[in-house]
MARTI-800742 format. One record per residue (C-alpha): residue number from 1; residue in three letters; chain; x, y, z. Coordinates in nm, 4 decimals, decimal comma. Layout:
N
 pos code unit        X        Y        Z
 NUM  Ala    A        X        Y        Z
...
This chain:
487
 pos code unit        X        Y        Z
   1  Met    A  10,0899   7,7067   5,5967
   2  Lys    A  10,4191   7,7910   5,4705
   3  Asp    A  10,4108   7,5285   5,2189
   4  Leu    A  10,0612   7,6095   5,0712
   5  Ala    A  10,1858   7,9851   5,0444
   6  Ala    A  10,5077   7,8907   4,8541
   7  His    A  10,3016   7,7148   4,6324
   8  Ala    A  10,0401   8,0373   4,5696
   9  Leu    A  10,3719   8,2816   4,5551
  10  Glu    A  10,5842   8,0556   4,2994
  11  Thr    A  10,2678   8,0038   4,0681
  12  Ala    A  10,2294   8,4376   4,1054
  13  Arg    A  10,5838   8,4223   4,0182
  14  Asn    A  10,5978   8,2374   3,7240
  15  Arg    A  10,2650   8,3972   3,5720
  16  Gly    A  10,4253   8,7573   3,5804
  17  Ala    A  10,3720   8,8885   3,8873
  18  Thr    A  10,6384   9,1208   4,0113
  19  Tyr    A  10,4991   9,0868   4,3555
  20  Gly    A  10,2831   8,8923   4,5809
  21  Asp    A  10,2260   8,8507   4,9495
  22  Val    A   9,9490   8,5173   5,1188
  23  Arg    A   9,7250   8,5481   5,3914
  24  Val    A   9,6384   8,2373   5,5800
  25  Val    A   9,3596   8,3190   5,8417
  26  Asp    A   9,2010   8,0904   6,0786
  27  Asp    A   8,9306   8,2982   6,2342
  28  Arg    A   8,7189   8,1723   6,5512
  29  His    A   8,4218   8,3831   6,6858
  30  Arg    A   8,1732   8,2971   6,9584
  31  Ala    A   7,8723   8,5545   7,0094
  32  Leu    A   7,6021   8,5566   7,2909
  33  Met    A   7,3238   8,7433   7,4231
  34  Thr    A   7,0300   8,7623   7,6392
  35  Lys    A   6,7117   8,9630   7,6053
  36  Asn    A   6,4873   8,9573   7,9055
  37  Gly    A   6,5754   8,6472   8,0157
  38  Lys    A   6,6041   8,4587   7,7359
  39  Val    A   6,8714   8,3263   7,4911
  40  Ala    A   6,8083   8,5470   7,2217
  41  His    A   7,1312   8,4607   7,0117
  42  Ala    A   7,3861   8,2384   7,0494
  43  Ser    A   7,6545   8,1588   6,7883
  44  Asp    A   7,9977   8,0001   6,7315
  45  Ser    A   8,1797   7,9966   6,4072
  46  Glu    A   8,5066   7,9217   6,2777
  47  Thr    A   8,6418   7,9950   5,9209
  48  Leu    A   9,0057   7,9031   5,7205
  49  Gly    A   9,0994   8,0676   5,3999
  50  Leu    A   9,3652   8,1830   5,2008
  51  Gly    A   9,4131   8,5332   4,9931
  52  Val    A   9,6459   8,5673   4,7547
  53  Arg    A   9,7329   8,9672   4,6378
  54  Val    A   9,9515   9,0315   4,3353
  55  Ile    A  10,0920   9,3102   4,1423
  56  Val    A  10,0986   9,2502   3,7552
  57  Asn    A  10,1999   9,5182   3,5017
  58  Gly    A  10,1682   9,7485   3,7795
  59  Ala    A   9,8316   9,6642   3,8575
  60  Trp    A   9,6493   9,4698   4,1659
  61  Gly    A   9,4808   9,1455   4,1489
  62  Phe    A   9,3104   8,9495   4,4471
  63  Ser    A   9,1840   8,6064   4,4733
  64  Ala    A   9,0935   8,4061   4,7901
  65  Thr    A   8,9719   8,0474   4,8896
  66  Asp    A   8,8930   7,8028   5,1699
  67  Asp    A   8,9579   7,5179   4,9452
  68  Leu    A   9,3445   7,4773   5,0956
  69  Arg    A   9,4597   7,1671   4,8498
  70  Gln    A   9,7544   7,2114   4,6903
  71  Glu    A   9,5692   7,2541   4,3232
  72  Ser    A   9,3207   7,4706   4,4587
  73  Val    A   9,5350   7,6863   4,6251
  74  Glu    A   9,7674   7,7200   4,2876
  75  Arg    A   9,4368   7,8121   4,1017
  76  Thr    A   9,3507   8,0977   4,3122
  77  Ala    A   9,7181   8,2536   4,2637
  78  Ala    A   9,6496   8,2262   3,8933
  79  Glu    A   9,3299   8,3795   3,9214
  80  Ala    A   9,5090   8,6844   4,1034
  81  Val    A   9,7411   8,6955   3,8272
  82  Gln    A   9,4392   8,7000   3,5302
  83  Ile    A   9,2532   8,9636   3,7806
  84  Ala    A   9,5819   9,1780   3,7862
  85  Arg    A   9,6505   9,1706   3,4433
  86  Ala    A   9,3139   9,2542   3,3275
  87  Ser    A   9,3236   9,5724   3,5255
  88  Ala    A   9,6108   9,6792   3,4168
  89  Lys    A   9,4776   9,7451   3,0811
  90  Val    A   9,2655  10,0219   3,2626
  91  Lys    A   9,5117  10,1632   3,5333
  92  Asp    A   9,5731  10,5477   3,5685
  93  Lys    A   9,9131  10,4975   3,6861
  94  Pro    A  10,1519  10,2334   3,8184
  95  Trp    A  10,1561  10,1186   4,1703
  96  His    A  10,4610  10,1193   4,3425
  97  Leu    A  10,5199   9,9923   4,6913
  98  Ala    A  10,7273  10,1751   4,9522
  99  Asp    A  10,9965   9,9702   5,0529
 100  Glu    A  10,9646   9,7718   5,3938
 101  Lys    A  11,2242   9,5096   5,5290
 102  Pro    A  11,0919   9,1593   5,5416
 103  Val    A  11,0884   8,9958   5,8790
 104  Val    A  11,0369   8,6553   6,0272
 105  Lys    A  10,7916   8,6991   6,3377
 106  Asp    A  10,6032   8,5236   6,5717
 107  Trp    A  10,3668   8,7315   6,7905
 108  Ala    A  10,0694   8,6638   7,0370
 109  Ser    A   9,8858   8,9341   7,2164
 110  Pro    A   9,8549   8,8898   7,5778
 111  Cys    A   9,5689   8,6368   7,7142
 112  Arg    A   9,5825   8,4877   8,0532
 113  Ile    A   9,2263   8,3478   8,0350
 114  Asp    A   9,1667   8,1999   7,6816
 115  Pro    A   8,7694   8,2853   7,6488
 116  Phe    A   8,7231   7,9946   7,4588
 117  Ser    A   8,8250   7,7886   7,7416
 118  Val    A   8,5331   7,9035   7,9116
 119  Pro    A   8,2303   7,6891   7,9126
 120  Val    A   7,9291   7,8338   7,7368
 121  Asp    A   7,7155   7,7160   8,0539
 122  Gln    A   7,9409   7,9205   8,2562
 123  Asn    A   7,8957   8,2369   7,9723
 124  Leu    A   7,5279   8,2090   7,9744
 125  His    A   7,5004   8,1957   8,3420
 126  Leu    A   7,6952   8,5632   8,4010
 127  Leu    A   7,4352   8,6802   8,0999
 128  Ala    A   7,1489   8,5213   8,3350
 129  Gln    A   7,2907   8,6871   8,6265
 130  Ile    A   7,3268   9,0711   8,4366
 131  Asp    A   6,9758   9,0371   8,3208
 132  Glu    A   6,8268   8,9732   8,6675
 133  Ala    A   6,9993   9,2313   8,8435
 134  Leu    A   6,8993   9,4875   8,5642
 135  Arg    A   6,5037   9,3600   8,5472
 136  Ala    A   6,5444   9,3672   8,9317
 137  Val    A   6,4830   9,7644   8,9192
 138  Pro    A   6,0921   9,9205   8,8712
 139  Gly    A   6,0550  10,0685   8,5519
 140  Val    A   6,2739   9,8311   8,3548
 141  Thr    A   6,1424   9,7363   8,0162
 142  Leu    A   6,3961   9,5936   7,8525
 143  Ala    A   6,7186   9,3916   7,9745
 144  Glu    A   6,9944   9,2906   7,6859
 145  Ala    A   7,3588   9,1699   7,7652
 146  Asn    A   7,6246   9,0348   7,5426
 147  Leu    A   7,9623   8,8733   7,5462
 148  Asn    A   8,1497   8,8058   7,2260
 149  Phe    A   8,4577   8,6283   7,1966
 150  Arg    A   8,7245   8,6128   6,9183
 151  Arg    A   9,0665   8,4496   6,8316
 152  His    A   9,2310   8,5334   6,4640
 153  Glu    A   9,5203   8,3548   6,3554
 154  Gln    A   9,7181   8,4681   6,0508
 155  Trp    A  10,0164   8,3483   5,8322
 156  Phe    A  10,1631   8,6402   5,5946
 157  Tyr    A  10,4093   8,5619   5,3395
 158  Ser    A  10,5462   8,7549   5,0787
 159  Thr    A  10,7719   8,7338   4,7640
 160  Glu    A  10,9785   8,9624   4,9517
 161  Gly    A  11,0580   8,6954   5,2024
 162  Ala    A  10,8507   8,7786   5,4975
 163  Asp    A  10,7063   8,5228   5,7369
 164  Ile    A  10,4861   8,6563   6,0023
 165  His    A  10,2476   8,4434   6,2306
 166  Gln    A  10,0035   8,6763   6,4360
 167  Thr    A   9,7369   8,5611   6,6860
 168  Arg    A   9,5094   8,7714   6,8786
 169  His    A   9,2385   8,7160   7,1222
 170  Thr    A   8,9687   8,9519   7,1506
 171  Thr    A   8,7271   8,9778   7,3939
 172  Gly    A   8,3936   9,2016   7,4339
 173  Ala    A   8,1102   9,2514   7,6661
 174  Gly    A   7,8138   9,4676   7,7971
 175  Phe    A   7,4589   9,5610   7,8710
 176  Asp    A   7,1687   9,7840   7,7242
 177  Val    A   6,8905   9,8317   7,9281
 178  Tyr    A   6,5736  10,0295   7,8404
 179  Ser    A   6,2858  10,2007   8,0089
 180  Phe    A   5,9703  10,3142   7,8270
 181  Ala    A   5,7119  10,5518   7,9935
 182  Glu    A   5,4503  10,8246   7,9039
 183  His    A   5,5617  10,7611   7,5068
 184  Glu    A   5,9399  10,8130   7,5356
 185  Ile    A   6,2444  10,5383   7,5686
 186  Gln    A   6,5241  10,6014   7,7258
 187  Lys    A   6,8250  10,4194   7,7573
 188  Arg    A   7,1437  10,3343   7,9400
 189  Ser    A   7,4226  10,0989   7,8370
 190  Phe    A   7,7361   9,9815   8,0587
 191  Pro    A   8,0586  10,0246   7,9802
 192  Asn    A   7,9787  10,2010   7,6807
 193  Ser    A   7,7108  10,1889   7,4066
 194  Phe    A   7,7132   9,9728   7,0686
 195  Gly    A   7,8217   9,6327   7,2415
 196  Gly    A   8,0399   9,7589   7,5857
 197  Gln    A   8,3858   9,7246   7,5732
 198  Phe    A   8,6029   9,5441   7,3568
 199  Gln    A   8,9746   9,5030   7,3694
 200  Asn    A   9,2795   9,2635   7,2994
 201  Lys    A   9,2212   9,0471   7,5879
 202  Gly    A   9,1243   8,6949   7,6928
 203  Tyr    A   8,8369   8,6360   7,9613
 204  Glu    A   9,0051   8,8558   8,2155
 205  Leu    A   8,8624   9,1391   8,0949
 206  Ile    A   8,4899   8,9875   8,1905
 207  Glu    A   8,6423   8,9996   8,5436
 208  Glu    A   8,7839   9,3497   8,5286
 209  Leu    A   8,4584   9,4930   8,3869
 210  Asp    A   8,2400   9,3831   8,7012
 211  Leu    A   7,9187   9,4041   8,4803
 212  Val    A   7,6852   9,2442   8,7485
 213  Gly    A   7,8253   9,4864   9,0011
 214  Asn    A   7,7100   9,7886   8,7974
 215  Ala    A   7,3771   9,6469   8,6529
 216  Arg    A   7,1393   9,7798   8,9371
 217  Arg    A   7,3157  10,1714   8,9287
 218  Val    A   7,2976  10,1504   8,5041
 219  Ala    A   6,9609  10,0861   8,5008
 220  Glu    A   6,8757  10,3389   8,7800
 221  Glu    A   7,0240  10,5572   8,6052
 222  Cys    A   6,8172  10,4588   8,3103
 223  Val    A   6,4505  10,4986   8,4748
 224  Ala    A   6,5580  10,8238   8,6542
 225  Leu    A   6,6078  10,9795   8,3054
 226  His    A   6,2215  10,9906   8,2639
 227  Lys    A   6,2224  11,2468   8,5629
 228  Ala    A   6,5224  11,4446   8,4310
 229  Glu    A   6,4941  11,7986   8,2592
 230  Gln    A   6,5294  11,7917   7,9011
 231  Cys    A   6,8852  11,9039   7,8056
 232  Pro    A   6,8507  12,2941   7,6952
 233  Gln    A   6,9322  12,4609   7,4048
 234  Gly    A   7,1818  12,6782   7,3755
 235  Glu    A   7,5974  12,7746   7,3802
 236  Tyr    A   7,7399  12,5815   7,6623
 237  Asp    A   8,0558  12,4782   7,7819
 238  Leu    A   8,0971  12,0902   7,6787
 239  Ile    A   8,2372  11,8392   7,8968
 240  Leu    A   8,2590  11,4863   7,6958
 241  Asp    A   8,3241  11,1850   7,9508
 242  Ser    A   8,6010  10,9258   7,7524
 243  Asn    A   8,3424  10,7120   7,6237
 244  Gln    A   8,1609  10,9667   7,4171
 245  Leu    A   8,4840  11,1564   7,3302
 246  Gly    A   8,6254  10,7872   7,1801
 247  Leu    A   8,3339  10,8294   6,9289
 248  Gln    A   8,4030  11,1601   6,8483
 249  Ile    A   8,7379  11,1044   6,7479
 250  His    A   8,6420  10,7630   6,5380
 251  Glu    A   8,3987  11,0142   6,3403
 252  Ser    A   8,5779  11,3505   6,3128
 253  Val    A   8,9523  11,2418   6,3350
 254  Gly    A   8,9794  10,8805   6,2574
 255  His    A   8,7818  10,8718   5,9204
 256  Pro    A   8,8953  11,1859   5,7504
 257  Ile    A   9,2431  11,0936   5,8026
 258  Glu    A   9,2272  10,7788   5,5999
 259  Leu    A   9,4247  10,8776   5,3022
 260  Asp    A   9,2338  10,6663   5,0540
 261  Arg    A   8,9628  10,8678   5,0991
 262  Val    A   9,1583  11,1890   5,0756
 263  Leu    A   9,2478  11,0624   4,7680
 264  Gly    A   8,9186  10,9672   4,6697
 265  Met    A   8,9856  10,5656   4,6059
 266  Glu    A   8,7103  10,5336   4,8657
 267  Ala    A   8,3900  10,6584   4,9977
 268  Asn    A   8,1468  10,3661   5,0984
 269  Tyr    A   7,9698  10,4293   5,4174
 270  Ala    A   8,1892  10,7272   5,5604
 271  Gly    A   8,2310  10,9258   5,2638
 272  Thr    A   8,5607  11,1232   5,1594
 273  Ser    A   8,7172  11,3633   5,3868
 274  Phe    A   8,7895  11,7499   5,4092
 275  Leu    A   9,1990  11,7067   5,4718
 276  Thr    A   9,3008  11,7819   5,1177
 277  Leu    A   9,6753  11,7281   5,0927
 278  Glu    A   9,7690  12,0762   5,0978
 279  Lys    A   9,6503  12,0960   5,4491
 280  Leu    A   9,9160  11,8551   5,5854
 281  Gly    A  10,1554  12,0352   5,7951
 282  Lys    A   9,9036  12,3689   5,7946
 283  Leu    A   9,5692  12,3202   5,8910
 284  Arg    A   9,5257  12,4483   6,2568
 285  Tyr    A   9,3014  12,1761   6,3512
 286  Gly    A   9,2689  12,1781   6,7033
 287  Ser    A   9,3741  12,3867   7,0320
 288  Glu    A   9,7200  12,3505   7,1723
 289  Pro    A   9,6106  12,0783   7,4168
 290  Val    A   9,4974  11,8696   7,1216
 291  Asn    A   9,7436  11,5585   7,0514
 292  Val    A   9,6197  11,2538   6,8526
 293  Val    A   9,8508  10,9735   6,7628
 294  Ala    A   9,7508  10,6620   6,5242
 295  Asp    A   9,9369  10,4137   6,7579
 296  Ala    A   9,9158   9,9830   6,6735
 297  Arg    A  10,2089   9,9264   6,8814
 298  Pro    A  10,1451   9,6346   7,1775
 299  Glu    A  10,2863   9,8935   7,4276
 300  His    A  10,0099  10,1418   7,3607
 301  Gly    A   9,7150   9,9035   7,5043
 302  Pro    A   9,5319   9,6565   7,4257
 303  Gly    A   9,3373   9,7713   7,1497
 304  Leu    A   9,1447   9,6639   6,8774
 305  Gly    A   9,3923   9,8463   6,6289
 306  Thr    A   9,6702   9,6921   6,8217
 307  Phe    A   9,9017   9,4274   6,6267
 308  Ala    A  10,2444   9,3549   6,5751
 309  Tyr    A  10,2287   9,4024   6,1695
 310  Asp    A   9,9614   9,5196   5,9299
 311  Asp    A   9,8904   9,2701   5,6412
 312  Glu    A  10,1444   9,4273   5,4352
 313  Gly    A  10,3877   9,2962   5,6706
 314  Val    A  10,4655   9,6637   5,8046
 315  Thr    A  10,5509   9,6975   6,1236
 316  Ala    A  10,3191   9,8602   6,3660
 317  Gln    A  10,4068  10,2182   6,4208
 318  Cys    A  10,2835  10,5263   6,5982
 319  Thr    A  10,2214  10,8508   6,3542
 320  Pro    A  10,1416  11,1691   6,4838
 321  Ile    A   9,8335  11,2791   6,3479
 322  Ile    A   9,7569  11,6015   6,5393
 323  Thr    A  10,0255  11,7832   6,7157
 324  Asn    A   9,9578  12,0457   6,9727
 325  Gly    A   9,6513  12,1039   6,7442
 326  Leu    A   9,8430  12,1257   6,3952
 327  Phe    A   9,7547  11,8461   6,1638
 328  Thr    A  10,0536  11,6405   6,1185
 329  Gly    A  10,0078  11,2930   5,9665
 330  Tyr    A   9,7566  11,0204   5,7630
 331  Leu    A   9,6957  10,6561   5,7764
 332  Thr    A   9,8906  10,5209   5,4882
 333  Ser    A  10,0030  10,1855   5,2895
 334  Arg    A  10,2601  10,1151   5,1059
 335  Glu    A  10,1201  10,2129   4,7817
 336  Thr    A   9,9957  10,5307   4,8814
 337  Ala    A  10,2808  10,6550   5,1488
 338  Ala    A  10,4544  10,8254   4,8281
 339  Met    A  10,1891  11,0656   4,8111
 340  Val    A  10,2517  11,2591   5,0744
 341  Gly    A  10,6075  11,2805   5,0776
 342  Asp    A  10,6549  10,9524   5,3225
 343  Ala    A  10,9351  10,6947   5,2594
 344  Arg    A  10,7438  10,4552   5,4625
 345  Ser    A  10,3881  10,2918   5,4873
 346  Ser    A  10,2508  10,3943   5,8512
 347  Gly    A  10,1299  10,0428   5,8615
 348  Thr    A   9,7510  10,0689   5,8676
 349  Met    A   9,6683   9,8377   5,6191
 350  Arg    A   9,4409   9,5423   5,7431
 351  Ala    A   9,1541   9,2586   5,6150
 352  Glu    A   8,8656   9,1916   5,7929
 353  Gly    A   8,9560   8,8103   5,6558
 354  Trp    A   9,1122   8,5939   5,4309
 355  Asn    A   8,8466   8,6472   5,1739
 356  Arg    A   8,8846   9,0433   5,1981
 357  Ile    A   9,1638   9,2595   5,0021
 358  Pro    A   9,3333   9,4862   5,3135
 359  Ile    A   9,2657   9,8564   5,3042
 360  Ile    A   9,3644  10,1097   5,4620
 361  Arg    A   9,2119  10,1281   5,8595
 362  Met    A   9,2365  10,2934   6,1870
 363  Thr    A   9,4429  10,1842   6,4474
 364  Asn    A   9,4299  10,2901   6,7621
 365  Ile    A   9,3942  10,6495   6,7089
 366  Ser    A   9,3866  10,8016   7,0568
 367  Ile    A   9,4027  11,1527   7,2211
 368  Leu    A   9,6839  11,2044   7,4451
 369  Pro    A   9,5962  11,2584   7,8099
 370  Gly    A   9,7457  11,6038   8,0015
 371  Glu    A  10,0278  11,5983   8,1377
 372  Lys    A   9,9643  11,7516   8,4599
 373  Pro    A   9,7108  11,5706   8,7186
 374  Leu    A   9,3121  11,6509   8,6412
 375  Thr    A   9,0389  11,4099   8,7158
 376  Leu    A   8,6837  11,4479   8,5818
 377  Glu    A   8,5832  11,5711   8,9271
 378  Gln    A   8,8259  11,8384   8,9366
 379  Leu    A   8,7480  11,9407   8,5772
 380  Ile    A   8,3798  11,9720   8,6602
 381  Ala    A   8,4774  12,1845   8,9397
 382  Gly    A   8,6874  12,4466   8,7476
 383  Thr    A   8,3809  12,4843   8,5100
 384  Asp    A   8,1585  12,7617   8,5906
 385  His    A   7,8493  12,6727   8,3546
 386  Gly    A   7,8326  12,3679   8,1351
 387  Ile    A   7,6851  12,0437   8,0589
 388  Leu    A   7,8617  11,6802   8,0835
 389  Met    A   7,8106  11,4303   7,8427
 390  Gln    A   7,8606  11,0642   7,8673
 391  Thr    A   7,7822  10,7452   7,6314
 392  Asn    A   7,6522  10,7804   7,2634
 393  Arg    A   7,3397  10,7187   7,1355
 394  Ser    A   7,3136  10,8776   6,8127
 395  Trp    A   7,5620  11,0295   6,5577
 396  Ser    A   7,5498  11,1995   6,2271
 397  Ile    A   7,8162  11,3806   6,0287
 398  Asp    A   7,8599  11,4666   5,6591
 399  Asp    A   8,0262  11,2943   5,3947
 400  Lys    A   8,3375  11,5121   5,4091
 401  Arg    A   8,3190  11,4614   5,7945
 402  Tyr    A   8,2819  11,7886   5,8644
 403  Asn    A   7,9342  11,9105   6,0024
 404  Phe    A   7,8347  11,6849   6,2915
 405  Gln    A   7,5241  11,6317   6,5582
 406  Phe    A   7,5961  11,3830   6,8275
 407  Gly    A   7,3154  11,2579   7,1002
 408  Cys    A   7,4073  11,0796   7,4320
 409  Glu    A   7,2602  10,8606   7,7176
 410  Leu    A   7,2657  11,1028   7,9468
 411  Gly    A   7,3830  11,4776   8,0429
 412  Trp    A   7,4475  11,6229   8,3771
 413  Glu    A   7,3848  12,0387   8,3822
 414  Ile    A   7,6751  12,2162   8,5769
 415  Lys    A   7,6435  12,5272   8,7532
 416  Gly    A   7,9497  12,6742   9,0215
 417  Gly    A   8,1733  12,3648   8,9646
 418  Lys    A   7,8966  12,1110   9,0865
 419  Arg    A   7,6523  11,8508   8,9281
 420  Val    A   7,3366  12,0145   8,9987
 421  Arg    A   7,0783  11,8204   8,7785
 422  Met    A   7,0406  11,5183   8,5591
 423  Leu    A   6,9513  11,6236   8,2033
 424  Lys    A   6,7676  11,3729   7,9440
 425  Asn    A   6,8476  11,3504   7,5418
 426  Pro    A   7,1639  11,5778   7,5788
 427  Ser    A   7,3237  11,6485   7,2268
 428  Tyr    A   7,5772  11,8686   7,0623
 429  Ser    A   7,7018  11,9738   6,7671
 430  Gly    A   7,9465  12,1718   6,5498
 431  Ile    A   8,2202  12,2246   6,2609
 432  Thr    A   8,4941  11,9503   6,3122
 433  Thr    A   8,7736  12,2090   6,3166
 434  Glu    A   8,6025  12,4643   6,5332
 435  Phe    A   8,4979  12,1795   6,7623
 436  Trp    A   8,8723  12,0745   6,8186
 437  Asn    A   9,0072  12,4481   6,8719
 438  Ser    A   8,7614  12,4671   7,1449
 439  Met    A   8,9183  12,1807   7,3558
 440  Asp    A   9,0970  12,3959   7,6642
 441  Ala    A   9,1641  12,0972   7,8735
 442  Ile    A   9,1575  11,7089   7,9143
 443  Cys    A   9,2251  11,5024   8,1727
 444  Ser    A   9,5275  11,3121   8,2981
 445  Arg    A   9,6442  10,9689   8,2392
 446  Asp    A   9,4460  10,7791   8,5502
 447  Gln    A   9,1525  10,9062   8,3379
 448  Trp    A   9,2431  10,8000   8,0083
 449  Thr    A   9,0877  10,4654   7,8690
 450  Leu    A   9,1234  10,2661   7,5648
 451  Trp    A   8,7882  10,2226   7,3896
 452  Gly    A   8,7233   9,9256   7,1110
 453  Thr    A   8,5196   9,9724   6,8653
 454  Pro    A   8,4445   9,6662   6,6926
 455  Asn    A   8,1886   9,7835   6,4219
 456  Cys    A   8,3583   9,9913   6,1963
 457  Gly    A   8,2046   9,9355   5,8343
 458  Lys    A   8,4209  10,0346   5,5012
 459  Ala    A   8,4771   9,9397   5,1297
 460  Gln    A   8,2710   9,7076   4,9407
 461  Pro    A   8,2639   9,4099   4,9860
 462  Ala    A   8,1838   9,5381   5,3197
 463  Gln    A   8,4446   9,4984   5,5845
 464  Ile    A   8,3681   9,5185   5,9608
 465  Met    A   8,6766   9,5959   6,1427
 466  Gly    A   8,7536   9,6719   6,5178
 467  Thr    A   8,9617  10,0524   6,5993
 468  Gly    A   9,0427  10,1647   6,9559
 469  His    A   9,0121  10,4969   7,1230
 470  Gly    A   9,2020  10,6286   7,3713
 471  Ala    A   9,0784  10,9149   7,5659
 472  Ser    A   9,0301  11,1031   7,8769
 473  Pro    A   8,7484  11,3521   7,9772
 474  Ala    A   8,7681  11,7021   7,8233
 475  Arg    A   8,5992  12,0132   7,8115
 476  Phe    A   8,5511  12,2229   7,5007
 477  Arg    A   8,4569  12,5896   7,5348
 478  Lys    A   8,1401  12,7538   7,3961
 479  Val    A   7,9547  12,4572   7,1827
 480  Arg    A   7,5681  12,4281   7,0494
 481  Val    A   7,4170  12,2061   7,2831
 482  Gly    A   7,0347  12,0990   7,2540
 483  Ser    A   6,9535  12,1085   6,9165
 484  Ala    A   6,8794  11,7446   6,8202
 485  Phe    A   6,5789  11,7687   7,0632
 486  Lys    A   6,3932  12,0832   7,0077
 487  Asn    A   6,1040  12,2162   7,2441
C-alpha cells in the first residue's frame, strides 16, 4: 500500500500539487435480517480502493479508483491535480491547512471476537431464536431482527510524511416488533430504534445485549401499548431515557455544530445551522448541568465516532462543545479551524469510503453525566408530575436545527414520584436553546450509555457515516408534550 501511495503522491507533486494525501481503504460488511421467520436480507461484501486528495493553486481536487495497478494510481493522482487546477479558476479564496505534525502509527479498535469468524449459520440461528421469542407473544404482527458487522481497514499517507494504518471492527444488532390492532400500529425496539445498538466492538457486543432474553418483555410492551392511554397534551416535566436523549443530541447539537454547515459550505440532508460565528463563547445553549463534548478518543468508549486519527491525519481529540451551558466549540477541519480562531483542527474529517472525499462529521457527541449519584428511578421519584419517554419513533427539525418535534415508542406518566400508567404515541416539541436550558437534572455515570447511530447522511454524493452519542437519562422542565397526536 505504501508503494502505491508513494507513486500517487510523487505524481501529484510533479504536476504541481502543494499538498496531497492518499487513503487506501479495505471495507468488508456483512448484513443479515429476518422477518417473521424468514431471511429477509443477507449480504457479505468487500471493497478495496484508493482516493487521492490534492491542493493546487489553493484549491482542492479529488479522484478515486479501485484499480490498484501502478499506472491507474498515477492516472488517478493526475486527474485529482487536473480537477484542482480547474477548481482554482473559480475559487473564492485559497485554502490553507492548519498545522498538524505528521505521525507514523498503527492502531486497531478493541475486538475480542472477530465477528467474521462467527459462521453465518450461527448468525441466522440467533436471529431465528429472537424471531421465535417475539412471535410467541399473542398480538404480535411483525417481527424483524438484524445483525451487522463491519471491518474498516485504512492506510493514510500524505506529502507531509504521515503514515497511519487503522483498523476498526464494528458490530450492530437489534430487533423491532410491531402489533396491528383496531387501525393502529404500535412498535417497540430493542435496544434502540433504527437498527439497535452499534459500537466499535467485535461479536462480544452480541453476547452483551442478550437479545433473546429481552425479546418477550419488549414484545409484551408492544402489544400492551394498544390498551394504554393516549399521551396527554400540555406542558409537563419531561424525562428522556438515554436512548432518546442520544438522538436529541444528534439532531439539535451534533448537526448545528458542524462548521461547514455554519459557513454555508454544506446544506444537504440536514440544512445549515442557527449557530452563527458570533454565538461562539456567548450563547447560553443550555442550563448549568449541560456539558457536551465531541470526543473521538478511544478512552471515551467504543463509539462509532471513535478513532485514533481522522482522515486528514489529525489526532483524535476531545472538544468541549457546551460547557456548563455555554456554547464553546465547533467541529472543524484543517481548512476551517482558522475561521473560528483555532490554530489546530478538532480532528473531525471523515469519509464513508475510498471513493468519497473527507468532510466534517460528528464524532462521539456526548452529554457528560451528572457528578452526584442519581439513577433513573431516583429521578422519577423526584418528579411530581411528568412523563418519561423512551426510544425514538419519529423526528422532525427545521433546516436551521432550531424548531423540533420528536415522537417516541413508549411513555409513562409520573405522579407523586411514581410511574402510574403506560402512555402510547408520546411526543414532545420545542426550540433547541429553550429546551436545553430547561434541563435541571441528569443521571450519573452508572446510567450512561454510548449509543451508536450508523446511518447519518450528509453531502452529495451521499455519505452515510456512523456517529456516537453518550447520554444518561435527564429531566427537562415544562416541555410541550403530545402535540404530534392531537385528539
